[in-house]
GUFITI-798882 format. One line per field, with one value per residue (C-alpha): residue number from 1; residue in three letters; chain; z, x, y. Coordinates in steps of 0.05 Angstrom, whole numbers. Each point is the difference from the previous one (the first is absolute). Layout:
BEGIN
n = (NUM ...)
res = (ALA ...)
chain = (A ...)
pz = (Z ...)
px = (X ...)
py = (Y ...)
//
This chain:
BEGIN
n = (1 2 3 4 5 6 7 8 9 10 11 12 13 14 15 16 17 18 19 20 21 22 23 24 25 26 27 28 29 30 31 32 33 34 35 36 37 38 39 40 41 42 43 44 45 46 47 48 49 50 51 52 53 54 55 56 57 58 59 60 61 62 63 64 65 66 67 68 69 70 71 72 73 74 75 76 77 78 79 80 81 82 83 84 85 86 87 88 89 90 91 92 93 94 95 96 97 98 99 100 101 102 103 104 105 106 107 108 109 110 111 112 113 114 115 116 117 118 119 120 121 122 123 124 125 126 127 128 129 130 131 132 133 134 135 136 137 138 139 140 141 142 143 144 145 146 147 148 149 150 151 152 153 154 155 156 157 158 159 160 161 162 163 164 165 166 167 168 169 170 171 172 173 174 175 176 177 178 179 180 181 182 183 184 185 186 187 188 189 190 191 192 193 194 195 196 197 198 199 200 201 202 203 204 205 206 207 208 209 210 211 212 213 214 215 216 217 218 219 220 221 222 223 224 225)
res = (MET ILE VAL LEU PHE ASP ALA ASP SER LEU ILE TYR SER SER CYS ILE ASN VAL GLU ASP LEU GLU ASP ALA CYS ALA LYS PHE ASP GLU VAL LEU MET SER ILE VAL ASN LYS ILE ASP GLU ASP TYR ASP VAL LYS GLU LEU ILE VAL PHE ASN SER ALA LYS GLY ASN PHE ARG LYS ILE LEU MET ASN SER TYR LYS ALA ASN ARG THR GLN PRO LYS PRO PRO LEU LEU SER GLN LEU SER ASP HIS VAL THR LYS GLU TYR ASN SER ARG ILE ALA TYR GLY MET GLU THR ASP ASP LEU VAL ALA ILE TYR TRP ASN LYS LEU GLN LYS GLU PHE GLY ARG ASP HIS VAL THR ILE VAL ALA ILE ASP LYS ASP TYR LYS GLN LEU PRO CYS LEU LEU TYR ASN TYR HIS VAL LYS HIS GLN LYS MET TYR ASN ILE SER GLU LEU GLU ALA ILE ASN ASN PHE TYR THR GLN MET ILE VAL GLY ASP THR ALA ASP ASN VAL ASN PHE CYS LYS GLY TYR GLY VAL LYS TYR ALA GLU LYS ILE PHE LYS ASN CYS LYS SER ARG TYR GLN PHE ILE ARG LYS THR PHE GLU LEU PHE LYS THR ILE TYR LYS SER LYS ALA ARG GLU LYS PHE ILE THR CYS HIS THR LEU LEU LYS LEU ARG THR)
chain = (A A A A A A A A A A A A A A A A A A A A A A A A A A A A A A A A A A A A A A A A A A A A A A A A A A A A A A A A A A A A A A A A A A A A A A A A A A A A A A A A A A A A A A A A A A A A A A A A A A A A A A A A A A A A A A A A A A A A A A A A A A A A A A A A A A A A A A A A A A A A A A A A A A A A A A A A A A A A A A A A A A A A A A A A A A A A A A A A A A A A A A A A A A A A A A A A A A A A A A A A A A A A A A A A A A A A A A A A A A A A A A A A A)
pz = (945 -4 -58 -34 -39 -56 1 -55 -55 46 22 -73 -19 62 -26 -64 -7 70 20 58 47 48 -56 -22 71 8 -66 18 70 -26 -56 44 54 -50 -29 69 21 -62 14 73 -21 -21 34 69 -4 63 -21 -55 -21 -51 -47 -42 -30 -16 4 -45 -47 -15 -67 -27 15 -35 -62 -15 -44 56 4 -43 -42 57 -21 19 53 70 32 40 65 -6 48 52 -1 5 62 29 -11 31 62 9 -15 25 -68 -19 -49 -45 -2 -57 -32 -22 41 -28 22 72 -3 -26 56 52 -33 -1 74 23 -41 30 70 -4 -61 -73 6 55 -40 -62 -45 -24 -64 -74 -20 -42 26 63 -41 1 73 22 42 13 -42 2 -61 20 -70 -17 -57 45 75 7 44 -39 31 -38 4 -1 -72 -22 33 -36 -66 10 14 -59 -46 22 -17 -71 -9 38 40 -42 62 26 -69 5 -64 -14 -47 -50 -46 47 37 45 -54 -10 75 6 -56 29 72 -16 30 53 70 38 9 -36 -62 -3 8 -54 -50 14 -4 -67 -28 28 -33 -66 6 34 -17 43 42 19 72 13 -30 36 68 -12 -21 59 50 -28 2 62 65 60 54)
px = (60 21 49 4 65 10 76 16 13 40 43 13 19 44 44 16 65 26 66 -20 -56 14 -11 -64 -27 16 -32 -64 -5 10 -51 -51 3 -1 -65 -32 22 -31 -67 4 1 -73 -28 32 29 -14 25 43 -9 49 -12 51 13 -48 8 -43 -53 -67 -3 59 -38 -61 39 70 17 -15 60 39 23 43 67 45 52 -13 50 53 -17 -75 -8 46 -34 -67 23 25 -68 -36 44 5 -72 -34 -31 -58 14 -54 -8 -37 -16 34 22 -56 -52 25 1 -72 -22 31 -31 -69 4 29 -46 -60 29 26 -35 20 32 47 37 43 38 68 23 15 -40 -61 -38 -19 -43 -53 -11 -43 57 49 60 66 44 71 30 41 -48 -61 10 -74 -57 -57 -69 -33 -75 -41 -21 70 27 -51 15 75 -7 -44 41 60 -37 -8 68 38 64 63 45 -36 -9 -75 -37 -66 -28 56 -12 -47 28 -16 -40 -45 -11 -17 -51 -38 4 -21 -70 13 -21 1 45 -52 3 76 -3 -53 39 65 -33 -31 70 24 -60 19 72 -8 -71 -17 63 -16 -21 63 46 -36 7 74 16 -40 36 69 -11 -44 36 -20 -34)
py = (431 -73 -10 -68 1 -51 0 -51 51 45 -59 -17 71 8 -56 36 40 -14 -31 -44 -19 57 50 -36 1 74 16 -38 30 71 -5 -35 53 57 -28 -10 70 30 -35 22 73 -6 -62 -7 -70 -41 -68 -31 -72 -27 -58 -37 -68 -56 -75 -43 28 -32 37 -40 -64 28 20 -25 59 51 46 -48 59 26 -26 58 -20 27 48 -39 36 -8 -59 30 68 -33 -37 67 32 -59 4 75 17 -63 -4 -45 -57 -30 -76 -34 67 64 60 43 -51 4 76 -1 -47 47 61 -31 -19 66 45 -36 9 72 28 4 69 -23 -52 9 -48 23 -34 9 -62 18 -61 37 47 -55 17 60 26 56 -19 38 -11 18 -6 62 17 -4 11 7 -24 -30 -2 -57 -4 -65 11 17 -62 -44 34 -8 -75 -18 44 -41 -65 26 34 -54 5 -8 0 -62 -32 3 18 -33 53 11 58 37 60 59 37 -61 -6 74 -8 -59 24 72 -6 -53 20 -66 -61 -43 44 -5 -75 -7 42 -37 -68 19 10 -66 -34 32 -25 -67 -23 -61 8 72 -16 -41 53 57 -34 -16 71 29 -45 17 75 10 17 -41 41)
//
């Protein structure tokens, strides 16, 4: 199994309640290896590729308010720990996009080369559920491997287009939630059907600007592969 580890969230949490950089590094290293070891018990890990940090983001150019709601101060050790991870794990850094875009690009390439069941993404970010992948959520409340089918991935993505993403300040269909998405997608069996149902809602909300809004929302939420 090739493990693609999105380390951004773990880097952030490793900076909390520690006294200095040495403690933060030790905390990160310990948790990372415990997660990989747990996966190895069932999936025979052959390679670990770590991803962290991103420089530049095309989505912020597309929409100025993208992630503008993130005003909480960053932990003081965040930048230093990120540098440590980059150096110690030879991690991959995203340029012009977000970390999860780069992870998705690697996943798409590797699953085509080695087979879908030989690559897993490790992250707590729900955005990865739009990929038909093996996804290990290491959050203490989950610690579970999800096997996401093609249809589930499509459903997850277009549900997100309707529900929005409060963490990224993306909400084009205010007032419409998961229950509404479940209702309109109940009988959908193809990507086209999901697109049609979603676009019908955008037409209801935005009238003549529906196509423009649909494309913008799709571009903001869709991971690059």
